[in-house]
C-alpha positions in Angstrom: -0.1 0.0 0.1 3.1 2.6 0.9 4.1 2.3 -2.4 1.0 2.9 -4.8 0.2 6.5 -2.0 3.7 7.0 -2.9 3.7 6.6 -6.8 1.2 8.9 -6.4 2.7 11.2 -4.0 5.3 11.7 -6.8 3.2 11.8 -9.4 0.7 14.8 -7.8 3.9 16.8 -7.3 5.4 16.5 -11.0 2.2 17.3 -12.7 1.9 20.1 -9.8 5.5 21.0 -10.7 4.9 21.3 -15.0 1.7 22.6 -14.5 3.4 25.4 -12.3 6.0 26.6 -14.9 3.9 25.5 -17.9 0.6 28.1 -17.3 1.2 30.1 -14.0 4.4 31.2 -13.9 4.8 33.7 -16.9 7.0 36.7 -17.9 5.5 39.6 -17.0 2.9 39.2 -15.6 2.3 41.2 -12.2 -0.9 41.7 -12.4 -3.4 40.2 -10.0 -2.4 41.4 -7.5 -2.7 41.0 -3.4 -1.6 43.6 -0.6 0.4 45.1 -3.4 2.6 41.7 -4.2 2.3 39.9 -7.2 0.5 36.6 -7.9 3.8 35.1 -9.5 5.0 36.1 -5.7 1.7 34.1 -3.9 1.2 31.6 -6.0 5.1 30.2 -5.7 4.7 31.0 -1.8 1.8 28.2 -2.2 3.5 26.0 -4.8 6.6 25.9 -2.2 4.4 24.6 0.8 2.2 22.1 -0.8 5.6 20.7 -2.1 6.7 20.6 1.5 4.4 19.5 3.0 3.8 16.8 0.2 7.5 16.2 1.2 6.2 15.5 5.0 4.0 12.9 3.7 6.3 11.1 1.9 8.6 10.5 4.4 5.6 9.0 5.8 4.7 7.4 3.2 8.3 6.1 1.7 8.3 2.4 0.7 11.8 1.3 1.1 13.6 0.4 4.3 17.5 0.8 5.1 19.2 -2.4 5.3 22.1 -1.4 8.0 18.6 -0.4 10.2 18.4 -3.4 11.3 
């Protein structure tokens, strides 16, 4: 079960990264803004938080064991 969760998590991070760079981060895009901070900054901050959260979840569902850990 961990292997399926791991693969799903990896796929989700890859898709999120590709979508972010292809569709969200556009050159010269400054509008809309929130609190006078450009949209790209807030989106990048949100994507970073999601990747950090995915890394945390990935550390819990990592399917492989360290053989030296015994």
